[in-house]
DSSP file (Angstrom, degrees, kcal/mol; ACC not computed):
  #  RESIDUE AA STRUCTURE BP1 BP2  ACC     N-H-->O    O-->H-N    N-H-->O    O-->H-N    TCO  KAPPA ALPHA  PHI   PSI    X-CA   Y-CA   Z-CA
    1    1 A M              0   0    0      0, 0.0     2,-0.1     0, 0.0     3,-0.0   0.000 360.0 360.0 360.0 122.6   96.0  121.4   99.1
    2    2 A P        -     0   0    0      0, 0.0     2,-0.4     0, 0.0     0, 0.0  -0.370 360.0-109.1 -71.6 149.4   97.4  121.9  102.6
    3    3 A V        -     0   0    0     16,-0.1     2,-0.5    17,-0.1    16,-0.1  -0.650  34.6-159.9 -77.5 129.6  100.7  120.3  103.6
    4    4 A V        -     0   0    0     -2,-0.4    15,-0.2    -3,-0.0     2,-0.2  -0.945  11.8-135.6-114.4 125.5  100.2  117.5  106.0
    5    5 A S        -     0   0    0     -2,-0.5    12,-0.1     1,-0.1     2,-0.0  -0.540  44.0 -87.3 -74.8 150.8  103.0  116.3  108.2
    6    6 A F        -     0   0    0     -2,-0.2     2,-0.4    13,-0.1    12,-0.2  -0.317  47.9-161.9 -61.3 134.7  103.2  112.5  108.2
    7    7 A Q  B     -A   17   0A   0     10,-2.8    10,-2.1    -3,-0.1     3,-0.1  -0.980   8.9-140.5-125.2 130.3  101.0  110.9  110.9
    8    8 A L        -     0   0    0     -2,-0.4     7,-0.1     8,-0.2     8,-0.1  -0.367  43.2 -78.9 -76.3 162.9  101.2  107.4  112.3
    9    9 A P        -     0   0    0      0, 0.0     2,-0.2     0, 0.0     5,-0.2  -0.241  54.8-177.0 -57.8 152.9   98.1  105.4  113.1
   10   10 A N  B >   -B   13   0B   0      3,-2.3     3,-0.8     5,-0.2     5,-0.1  -0.774  46.0 -78.8-140.3-172.9   96.3  106.3  116.3
   11   11 A T  T 3  S+     0   0    0      1,-0.2     3,-0.1    -2,-0.2     0, 0.0   0.682 128.2  52.0 -68.7 -15.6   93.3  105.1  118.3
   12   12 A Q  T 3  S+     0   0    0      1,-0.3     2,-0.3     0, 0.0    -1,-0.2   0.705 122.3  18.3 -90.6 -22.6   90.9  106.9  115.9
   13   13 A R  B <   -B   10   0B   0     -3,-0.8    -3,-2.3     2,-0.1    -1,-0.3  -0.993  58.2-147.6-151.3 141.9   92.4  105.4  112.7
   14   14 A N  S    S+     0   0    0     -2,-0.3     2,-0.3    -5,-0.2    -3,-0.1  -0.148  75.9  70.8-103.5  38.4   94.5  102.4  111.9
   15   15 A Y  S    S-     0   0    0     -7,-0.1    -5,-0.2    -5,-0.1     2,-0.2  -0.957  79.6-105.2-145.9 162.8   96.4  103.9  108.9
   16   16 A C        -     0   0    0     -2,-0.3     2,-0.5    -7,-0.1    -8,-0.2  -0.523  20.9-144.1 -86.8 155.9   99.0  106.5  108.2
   17   17 A I  B     -A    7   0A   0    -10,-2.1   -10,-2.8    -2,-0.2     2,-0.3  -0.993  23.3-174.7-120.4 127.0   98.4  109.9  106.7
   18   18 A A        -     0   0    0     -2,-0.5     2,-0.9   -12,-0.2   -13,-0.1  -0.817  36.4-101.1-120.6 159.0  101.0  111.3  104.4
   19   19 A D     >  -     0   0    0     -2,-0.3     4,-2.5   -15,-0.2     3,-0.3  -0.711  32.7-155.6 -76.8 107.2  101.6  114.5  102.6
   20   20 A K  H  > S+     0   0    0     -2,-0.9     4,-2.9     1,-0.2     5,-0.2   0.849  90.2  53.5 -57.2 -38.6  100.4  113.6   99.1
   21   21 A R  H  > S+     0   0    0      2,-0.2     4,-2.1     1,-0.2    -1,-0.2   0.914 110.3  46.8 -65.1 -41.6  102.6  116.3   97.4
   22   22 A K  H  > S+     0   0    0     -3,-0.3     4,-2.0     2,-0.2    -2,-0.2   0.938 114.5  46.6 -64.7 -47.0  105.7  115.0   99.1
   23   23 A V  H  X S+     0   0    0     -4,-2.5     4,-2.5     1,-0.2    -2,-0.2   0.942 113.0  49.7 -60.6 -48.1  105.0  111.4   98.2
   24   24 A D  H  X S+     0   0    0     -4,-2.9     4,-2.6    -5,-0.2    -1,-0.2   0.867 107.1  55.7 -60.6 -37.3  104.1  112.3   94.6
   25   25 A L  H  X S+     0   0    0     -4,-2.1     4,-1.7    -5,-0.2    -1,-0.2   0.943 111.3  42.5 -60.5 -48.6  107.4  114.3   94.3
   26   26 A F  H  X S+     0   0    0     -4,-2.0     4,-0.8     2,-0.2     7,-0.2   0.896 113.2  52.6 -66.3 -39.8  109.5  111.3   95.3
   27   27 A V  H >< S+     0   0    0     -4,-2.5     3,-0.9     1,-0.2    -1,-0.2   0.916 110.1  48.7 -62.2 -42.2  107.5  108.9   93.2
   28   28 A K  H 3< S+     0   0    0     -4,-2.6    -1,-0.2     1,-0.2    -2,-0.2   0.830 103.5  60.5 -66.8 -31.6  107.9  111.2   90.1
   29   29 A M  H >< S-     0   0    0     -4,-1.7     3,-1.7     1,-0.2    -1,-0.2   0.708  87.4-179.4 -69.0 -17.8  111.7  111.4   90.8
   30   30 A D  G X<  -     0   0    0     -3,-0.9     3,-2.0    -4,-0.8     4,-0.3  -0.214  63.3  -4.6  54.7-136.9  111.8  107.6   90.4
   31   31 A R  G >  S+     0   0    0      1,-0.3     3,-1.1     2,-0.2    -1,-0.3   0.695 125.2  72.6 -64.2 -18.8  115.2  106.0   90.8
   32   32 A Y  G <  S+     0   0    0     -3,-1.7     4,-0.3     1,-0.2    -1,-0.3   0.688  93.0  56.5 -70.3 -16.2  116.8  109.5   91.2
   33   33 A A  G <> S+     0   0    0     -3,-2.0     4,-2.2    -7,-0.2     3,-0.3   0.622  84.1  86.3 -85.7 -14.4  115.2  109.7   94.7
   34   34 A L  H <> S+     0   0    0     -3,-1.1     4,-2.8    -4,-0.3     5,-0.2   0.870  83.3  53.7 -61.0 -40.6  116.8  106.4   95.9
   35   35 A P  H  > S+     0   0    0      0, 0.0     4,-2.4     0, 0.0    -1,-0.2   0.904 110.8  48.2 -60.6 -37.5  120.1  108.0   97.1
   36   36 A Y  H  > S+     0   0    0     -3,-0.3     4,-2.6    -4,-0.3    -2,-0.2   0.926 111.7  49.3 -65.5 -43.6  118.1  110.4   99.2
   37   37 A M  H  X S+     0   0    0     -4,-2.2     4,-2.6     1,-0.2     5,-0.2   0.911 111.1  50.4 -61.7 -41.8  116.0  107.6  100.6
   38   38 A E  H  X S+     0   0    0     -4,-2.8     4,-2.1     2,-0.2    -1,-0.2   0.935 111.0  47.7 -62.0 -47.1  119.1  105.6  101.4
   39   39 A R  H  X S+     0   0    0     -4,-2.4     4,-1.7     1,-0.2    -2,-0.2   0.908 112.0  51.0 -60.8 -41.5  120.7  108.5  103.2
   40   40 A T  H  X S+     0   0    0     -4,-2.6     4,-1.5     1,-0.2     3,-0.3   0.947 111.6  45.9 -61.5 -49.1  117.6  109.2  105.2
   41   41 A L  H  < S+     0   0    0     -4,-2.6    -1,-0.2     1,-0.2    -2,-0.2   0.823 111.8  52.9 -66.4 -30.5  117.2  105.5  106.3
   42   42 A K  H  < S+     0   0    0     -4,-2.1    -1,-0.2    -5,-0.2    -2,-0.2   0.852 117.2  36.6 -69.5 -33.3  120.9  105.4  107.2
   43   43 A S  H  < S+     0   0    0     -4,-1.7     2,-0.3    -3,-0.3    -2,-0.2   0.594 103.2  77.0-100.3 -11.3  120.8  108.4  109.4
   44   44 A V     <  +     0   0    0     -4,-1.5    -4,-0.0    -5,-0.1     3,-0.0  -0.774  32.1 167.3-110.3 146.5  117.4  108.3  111.1
   45   45 A N        +     0   0    0     -2,-0.3     2,-0.4     5,-0.0    -1,-0.1   0.281  45.0 118.8-128.9   3.8  116.1  106.2  114.0
   46   46 A D     >  -     0   0    0      1,-0.1     4,-2.7     2,-0.0     5,-0.3  -0.616  61.4-141.0 -76.3 123.5  112.8  108.1  114.6
   47   47 A E  H  > S+     0   0    0     -2,-0.4     4,-2.7     1,-0.2     5,-0.2   0.874  99.3  51.4 -53.8 -43.0  109.8  105.7  114.1
   48   48 A K  H  > S+     0   0    0      1,-0.2     4,-2.3     2,-0.2    -1,-0.2   0.925 113.4  42.9 -63.7 -45.5  107.7  108.4  112.4
   49   49 A Q  H  > S+     0   0    0      2,-0.2     4,-2.2     1,-0.2    -2,-0.2   0.878 115.0  49.8 -71.1 -37.5  110.4  109.4  109.9
   50   50 A V  H  X S+     0   0    0     -4,-2.7     4,-2.6     2,-0.2     5,-0.2   0.942 112.2  48.1 -63.9 -46.7  111.4  105.7  109.1
   51   51 A T  H  X S+     0   0    0     -4,-2.7     4,-2.6    -5,-0.3    -2,-0.2   0.909 111.2  50.6 -61.5 -42.8  107.8  104.8  108.6
   52   52 A E  H  X S+     0   0    0     -4,-2.3     4,-2.3    -5,-0.2    -1,-0.2   0.922 111.2  48.0 -61.0 -44.1  107.3  107.8  106.3
   53   53 A T  H  X S+     0   0    0     -4,-2.2     4,-2.5     1,-0.2    -2,-0.2   0.905 112.9  47.8 -65.2 -41.4  110.3  106.9  104.2
   54   54 A L  H  X S+     0   0    0     -4,-2.6     4,-2.6     2,-0.2    -1,-0.2   0.885 109.7  54.3 -65.3 -38.1  109.2  103.2  104.0
   55   55 A Y  H  X S+     0   0    0     -4,-2.6     4,-1.9    -5,-0.2    -2,-0.2   0.931 110.3  46.0 -59.0 -46.6  105.7  104.5  103.0
   56   56 A I  H  X S+     0   0    0     -4,-2.3     4,-2.4     2,-0.2    -2,-0.2   0.922 111.7  51.0 -64.8 -44.1  107.2  106.5  100.1
   57   57 A L  H  X S+     0   0    0     -4,-2.5     4,-2.5     1,-0.2    -1,-0.2   0.907 107.9  53.8 -59.1 -41.0  109.4  103.6   99.0
   58   58 A D  H  X S+     0   0    0     -4,-2.6     4,-2.1     1,-0.2    -1,-0.2   0.910 110.0  46.5 -59.7 -43.3  106.4  101.4   99.0
   59   59 A R  H  X S+     0   0    0     -4,-1.9     4,-1.5     2,-0.2    -1,-0.2   0.866 109.9  54.2 -67.6 -36.3  104.6  103.8   96.7
   60   60 A M  H  <>S+     0   0    0     -4,-2.4     5,-2.5     2,-0.2     4,-0.3   0.914 108.4  49.0 -63.4 -42.1  107.7  104.1   94.5
   61   61 A I  H ><5S+     0   0    0     -4,-2.5     3,-1.8     1,-0.2    -2,-0.2   0.931 108.9  52.8 -61.8 -45.6  107.7  100.3   94.1
   62   62 A D  H 3<5S+     0   0    0     -4,-2.1    -1,-0.2     1,-0.3    -2,-0.2   0.818 107.5  53.2 -59.1 -30.1  104.0  100.4   93.2
   63   63 A N  T 3<5S-     0   0    0     -4,-1.5    -1,-0.3    -5,-0.1    -2,-0.2   0.490 125.3-102.1 -85.4  -3.9  104.8  103.0   90.5
   64   64 A G  T < 5 +     0   0    0     -3,-1.8    -3,-0.2    -4,-0.3     2,-0.1   0.593  57.3 168.0  97.7  11.1  107.5  100.7   89.0
   65   65 A T      < -     0   0    0     -5,-2.5     3,-0.4    -6,-0.1    -1,-0.2  -0.403  26.3-141.8 -60.5 128.8  110.7  102.3   90.4
   66   66 A K  S    S+     0   0    0      1,-0.2    -1,-0.1    -2,-0.1    -5,-0.0  -0.503  71.4  31.0 -90.1 160.5  113.6   99.9   89.7
   67   67 A N    >   +     0   0    0     -2,-0.2     3,-1.2     1,-0.1     4,-0.2   0.549  68.3 127.2  72.7  12.0  116.6   99.1   91.9
   68   68 A V  G >   +     0   0    0     -3,-0.4     3,-2.1     1,-0.2    -2,-0.1   0.840  67.7  67.9 -64.3 -29.8  114.8   99.6   95.2
   69   69 A D  G >  S+     0   0    0      1,-0.3     3,-1.7     2,-0.2    -1,-0.2   0.748  84.2  71.0 -60.8 -22.9  116.1   96.1   96.1
   70   70 A K  G <  S+     0   0    0     -3,-1.2    -1,-0.3     1,-0.3    -2,-0.2   0.644  86.9  66.9 -67.6 -13.9  119.6   97.6   96.1
   71   71 A L  G X>  +     0   0    0     -3,-2.1     4,-2.7    -4,-0.2     3,-1.0   0.411  67.4 106.4 -85.5   2.2  118.6   99.4   99.3
   72   72 A Y  H <> S+     0   0    0     -3,-1.7     4,-3.1     1,-0.3     5,-0.2   0.881  70.8  60.0 -52.6 -42.7  118.3   96.1  101.2
   73   73 A P  H 34 S+     0   0    0      0, 0.0    -1,-0.3     0, 0.0     4,-0.2   0.888 114.2  36.3 -55.2 -37.1  121.5   96.7  103.2
   74   74 A V  H X4 S+     0   0    0     -3,-1.0     3,-0.9     2,-0.2     4,-0.2   0.842 115.7  54.0 -83.7 -33.5  120.0   99.8  104.7
   75   75 A L  H >< S+     0   0    0     -4,-2.7     3,-2.2     1,-0.2    -3,-0.2   0.886  99.3  63.8 -62.9 -37.3  116.5   98.4  105.0
   76   76 A S  G >< S+     0   0    0     -4,-3.1     3,-1.8     1,-0.3     4,-0.3   0.691  81.7  79.8 -63.7 -17.1  117.9   95.5  106.9
   77   77 A K  G <  S+     0   0    0     -3,-0.9     3,-0.3     1,-0.3    -1,-0.3   0.780  96.5  46.2 -56.2 -26.2  118.9   97.9  109.6
   78   78 A F  G X  S+     0   0    0     -3,-2.2     3,-1.8    -4,-0.2    -1,-0.3   0.294  78.3 105.3-102.6   8.4  115.3   97.7  110.7
   79   79 A N  T <  S+     0   0    0     -3,-1.8    -1,-0.2     1,-0.3    -2,-0.1   0.761  83.4  47.5 -62.1 -24.5  114.8   94.0  110.6
   80   80 A N  T 3  S+     0   0    0     -3,-0.3    -1,-0.3    -4,-0.3    -2,-0.1   0.269  84.0 131.7-100.2  11.7  114.9   93.7  114.4
   81   81 A T    <   -     0   0    0     -3,-1.8    -3,-0.0     1,-0.1    -4,-0.0  -0.241  47.5-157.1 -64.1 151.5  112.5   96.5  115.1
   82   82 A K        +     0   0    0     30,-0.0    -1,-0.1    31,-0.0    36,-0.1   0.431  59.7 115.0-102.0  -5.6  109.6   96.0  117.5
   83   83 A S     >  -     0   0    0      1,-0.2     4,-2.7     2,-0.0     5,-0.2  -0.532  56.6-154.9 -70.5 119.3  107.6   98.8  115.8
   84   84 A P  H  > S+     0   0    0      0, 0.0     4,-2.1     0, 0.0    -1,-0.2   0.836  95.0  55.3 -62.5 -30.8  104.4   97.4  114.2
   85   85 A N  H  > S+     0   0    0      2,-0.2     4,-1.9     1,-0.2     5,-0.2   0.951 112.1  40.3 -66.3 -49.8  104.4  100.4  111.8
   86   86 A I  H  > S+     0   0    0      1,-0.2     4,-2.8     2,-0.2     5,-0.2   0.918 114.7  53.4 -66.1 -43.3  107.9   99.8  110.6
   87   87 A Q  H  X S+     0   0    0     -4,-2.7     4,-2.7     1,-0.2     5,-0.2   0.911 107.8  51.4 -57.7 -43.3  107.4   96.0  110.5
   88   88 A T  H  X S+     0   0    0     -4,-2.1     4,-2.0     2,-0.2    -1,-0.2   0.936 114.8  40.0 -62.6 -48.5  104.3   96.4  108.3
   89   89 A F  H  X S+     0   0    0     -4,-1.9     4,-2.3     2,-0.2    -1,-0.2   0.890 115.3  52.2 -70.9 -37.4  105.9   98.6  105.7
   90   90 A L  H  X S+     0   0    0     -4,-2.8     4,-2.8    -5,-0.2    -2,-0.2   0.932 110.6  48.1 -62.0 -45.5  109.1   96.6  105.7
   91   91 A A  H  X S+     0   0    0     -4,-2.7     4,-2.6    -5,-0.2    -2,-0.2   0.897 110.9  51.5 -62.4 -40.6  107.2   93.4  105.2
   92   92 A G  H  X S+     0   0    0     -4,-2.0     4,-1.9    -5,-0.2    -1,-0.2   0.904 111.3  47.1 -62.8 -41.3  105.2   94.9  102.4
   93   93 A I  H  X S+     0   0    0     -4,-2.3     4,-2.4     2,-0.2     5,-0.2   0.930 113.1  48.2 -65.4 -45.9  108.4   96.1  100.7
   94   94 A Y  H  X S+     0   0    0     -4,-2.8     4,-2.6     1,-0.2     5,-0.5   0.886 109.4  54.1 -63.0 -38.0  110.0   92.7  101.1
   95   95 A R  H  < S+     0   0    0     -4,-2.6    -1,-0.2     1,-0.2    -2,-0.2   0.913 113.3  42.3 -61.0 -43.0  106.9   91.0   99.7
   96   96 A K  H  < S+     0   0    0     -4,-1.9    -2,-0.2     1,-0.2    -1,-0.2   0.860 121.6  39.1 -73.5 -35.8  107.0   93.1   96.6
   97   97 A L  H  < S-     0   0    0     -4,-2.4    -2,-0.2    -5,-0.1    -1,-0.2   0.734  87.7-148.5 -89.8 -23.2  110.7   92.9   96.0
   98   98 A Q     <  -     0   0    0     -4,-2.6    -3,-0.1    -5,-0.2    45,-0.1   0.909  21.2-175.3  55.1  46.9  111.3   89.2   97.0
   99   99 A I    >   -     0   0    0     -5,-0.5     3,-1.9     1,-0.2     4,-0.4  -0.645  21.2-143.5 -73.9 118.1  114.8   89.9   98.3
  100  100 A P  G >  S+     0   0    0      0, 0.0     3,-1.4     0, 0.0     4,-0.4   0.864  96.8  56.5 -54.4 -40.1  116.1   86.4   99.2
  101  101 A D  G 3  S+     0   0    0      1,-0.2     3,-0.1     2,-0.1    -2,-0.1   0.643  98.1  64.1 -67.9 -13.3  118.0   87.7  102.3
  102  102 A A  G <> S+     0   0    0     -3,-1.9     4,-1.8     1,-0.2    -1,-0.2   0.611  80.5  80.5 -86.9 -11.8  114.8   89.1  103.7
  103  103 A F  H <> S+     0   0    0     -3,-1.4     4,-2.1    -4,-0.4     5,-0.2   0.948  91.9  48.5 -61.4 -50.0  113.0   85.8  104.2
  104  104 A G  H  > S+     0   0    0     -4,-0.4     4,-2.6     1,-0.2    -1,-0.2   0.923 110.7  49.9 -57.5 -48.5  114.8   84.9  107.4
  105  105 A P  H  > S+     0   0    0      0, 0.0     4,-2.5     0, 0.0    -1,-0.2   0.856 108.5  54.0 -60.9 -33.5  114.2   88.3  109.1
  106  106 A L  H  X S+     0   0    0     -4,-1.8     4,-2.3     2,-0.2    -2,-0.2   0.935 109.9  46.5 -64.2 -44.8  110.5   88.1  108.1
  107  107 A V  H  X S+     0   0    0     -4,-2.1     4,-2.5     1,-0.2     5,-0.2   0.917 112.1  51.5 -62.1 -42.5  110.2   84.7  109.8
  108  108 A K  H  X S+     0   0    0     -4,-2.6     4,-3.0     1,-0.2    -2,-0.2   0.905 108.9  50.8 -61.0 -42.2  112.1   86.0  112.9
  109  109 A M  H  X S+     0   0    0     -4,-2.5     4,-2.7     2,-0.2     5,-0.2   0.927 110.6  48.9 -60.4 -45.2  109.7   89.0  113.1
  110  110 A L  H  X S+     0   0    0     -4,-2.3     4,-1.7     2,-0.2    -2,-0.2   0.920 114.7  44.1 -62.5 -44.7  106.6   86.7  113.0
  111  111 A I  H  X S+     0   0    0     -4,-2.5     4,-2.4     2,-0.2     5,-0.3   0.932 113.2  51.6 -65.0 -46.0  108.1   84.5  115.7
  112  112 A Q  H  X S+     0   0    0     -4,-3.0     4,-2.6     1,-0.2    -2,-0.2   0.904 111.9  46.7 -57.4 -43.2  109.1   87.5  117.8
  113  113 A N  H  < S+     0   0    0     -4,-2.7    -1,-0.2     1,-0.2    -2,-0.2   0.817 111.2  52.0 -71.2 -29.8  105.7   89.0  117.6
  114  114 A S  H  < S+     0   0    0     -4,-1.7    -2,-0.2    -5,-0.2    -1,-0.2   0.879 115.2  40.7 -72.6 -37.7  104.0   85.7  118.4
  115  115 A I  H  < S+     0   0    0     -4,-2.4    -2,-0.2     1,-0.2    -3,-0.2   0.900 132.7  22.5 -75.6 -42.7  106.1   85.2  121.5
  116  116 A N  S  < S-     0   0    0     -4,-2.6    -1,-0.2    -5,-0.3    -2,-0.1  -0.675  81.3-166.0-126.8  76.2  106.0   88.8  122.7
  117  117 A P        -     0   0    0      0, 0.0     2,-0.2     0, 0.0    -3,-0.1  -0.349  28.0-110.4 -66.0 142.2  102.9   90.5  121.1
  118  118 A S    >   -     0   0    0      1,-0.1     3,-0.5   -36,-0.1   -35,-0.0  -0.510  18.0-153.4 -71.1 136.6  102.9   94.3  121.3
  119  119 A K  T 3  S+     0   0    0     -2,-0.2    -1,-0.1     1,-0.2    -3,-0.0   0.722  90.6  54.5 -81.6 -22.6  100.2   95.6  123.7
  120  120 A E  T 3  S+     0   0    0      2,-0.0    -1,-0.2    -3,-0.0     2,-0.1   0.159  74.2 138.5-102.1  19.2   99.9   98.9  121.9
  121  121 A Q    <   -     0   0    0     -3,-0.5     3,-0.1     1,-0.2   -38,-0.0  -0.404  34.5-171.1 -66.5 135.9   99.1   97.6  118.4
  122  122 A L  S    S+     0   0    0      1,-0.2     2,-0.3    -2,-0.1    -1,-0.2   0.528  80.4   6.3 -98.4 -12.2   96.4   99.5  116.5
  123  123 A F  S    S-     0   0    0   -114,-0.1    -1,-0.2  -108,-0.0     3,-0.1  -0.922  89.6 -92.9-156.8 173.0   96.5   96.8  113.8
  124  124 A D    >>  -     0   0    0     -2,-0.3     3,-1.5     1,-0.2     4,-0.5  -0.832  24.9-172.4-103.5 104.5   98.2   93.4  113.4
  125  125 A P  H 3> S+     0   0    0      0, 0.0     4,-2.5     0, 0.0     3,-0.4   0.734  80.5  76.6 -64.9 -19.8  101.6   93.6  111.5
  126  126 A N  H 3> S+     0   0    0      1,-0.2     4,-2.9     2,-0.2     5,-0.2   0.764  84.5  63.7 -64.2 -23.2  101.6   89.8  111.4
  127  127 A E  H <> S+     0   0    0     -3,-1.5     4,-2.1     2,-0.2    -1,-0.2   0.949 109.7  37.6 -62.5 -47.8   99.1   89.9  108.6
  128  128 A E  H  X S+     0   0    0     -4,-0.5     4,-2.3    -3,-0.4    -2,-0.2   0.896 117.9  50.5 -70.9 -40.1  101.5   91.7  106.3
  129  129 A I  H  X S+     0   0    0     -4,-2.5     4,-2.4     2,-0.2    -2,-0.2   0.942 112.6  46.3 -62.8 -47.2  104.5   89.7  107.6
  130  130 A G  H  X S+     0   0    0     -4,-2.9     4,-2.6     1,-0.2    -2,-0.2   0.898 111.9  51.6 -62.1 -41.2  102.6   86.4  107.1
  131  131 A G  H  X S+     0   0    0     -4,-2.1     4,-2.0    -5,-0.2    -1,-0.2   0.886 109.6  50.3 -61.8 -39.3  101.5   87.5  103.6
  132  132 A A  H  X S+     0   0    0     -4,-2.3     4,-1.6     2,-0.2    -2,-0.2   0.922 110.5  48.9 -65.1 -43.6  105.1   88.3  102.7
  133  133 A I  H  X S+     0   0    0     -4,-2.4     4,-1.3     1,-0.2     3,-0.3   0.931 111.0  50.4 -62.0 -45.2  106.3   84.9  103.9
  134  134 A L  H  X S+     0   0    0     -4,-2.6     4,-1.1     1,-0.2    -1,-0.2   0.872 106.2  55.4 -61.5 -36.7  103.6   83.2  101.9
  135  135 A S  H  < S+     0   0    0     -4,-2.0     6,-0.3     1,-0.2    -1,-0.2   0.852 104.1  54.3 -66.7 -31.6  104.5   85.1   98.8
  136  136 A Y  H  < S+     0   0    0     -4,-1.6    -1,-0.2    -3,-0.3    -2,-0.2   0.838 112.0  45.0 -66.1 -31.5  108.1   83.9   99.1
  137  137 A L  H  < S+     0   0    0     -4,-1.3     2,-0.4    -3,-0.2    -1,-0.2   0.614  94.4  94.6 -87.8 -13.5  106.8   80.3   99.2
  138  138 A N  S >< S-     0   0    0     -4,-1.1     3,-1.3    -3,-0.2     4,-0.4  -0.664  71.3-140.0 -86.7 131.0  104.4   80.8   96.3
  139  139 A E  G >  S+     0   0    0     -2,-0.4     3,-1.3     1,-0.3    -1,-0.1   0.821  97.6  67.2 -56.4 -35.4  105.6   79.8   92.8
  140  140 A R  G 3  S+     0   0    0      1,-0.3    -1,-0.3     3,-0.0    -5,-0.1   0.797 101.5  47.9 -59.1 -28.6  103.9   82.8   91.2
  141  141 A F  G <  S+     0   0    0     -3,-1.3    -1,-0.3    -6,-0.3     2,-0.2   0.513  85.9 107.5 -93.5  -5.6  106.3   85.2   93.0
  142  142 A R    <         0   0    0     -3,-1.3    -6,-0.0    -4,-0.4   -44,-0.0  -0.495 360.0 360.0 -77.2 142.9  109.5   83.4   92.2
  143  143 A H              0   0    0     -2,-0.2    -1,-0.1   -45,-0.1    -3,-0.0   0.448 360.0 360.0 -85.8 360.0  111.8   85.0   89.6
């Protein structure tokens, strides 16, 4: 299997392409990978690397990794992003984790995107953001 560097969506496809081996390695490391993820998110501002790290965290959550919610302080660094890629993965993570402090930033993202829609969107991050907001309001998702 060839190594694939992480690729953001483009005009030919509206999804990311990740290196499956890299993603699987972090998913298998489970909670032991969280300090690395935290350091990466603290130190990086590159959209591609942030999106890749959020993608991996999303897969870790799907696999049952515990304590990802403890990364909220570093995840919140990206709450004001204008990047549809980062917004989409961040909203998905917040939807799954139901971090109470993330509700306000999700609403702010949705309003910000409604007032100033991105011209270069390849997909609509508001779908994921809106879904995350609805999950906060739905009784089934409350702890």
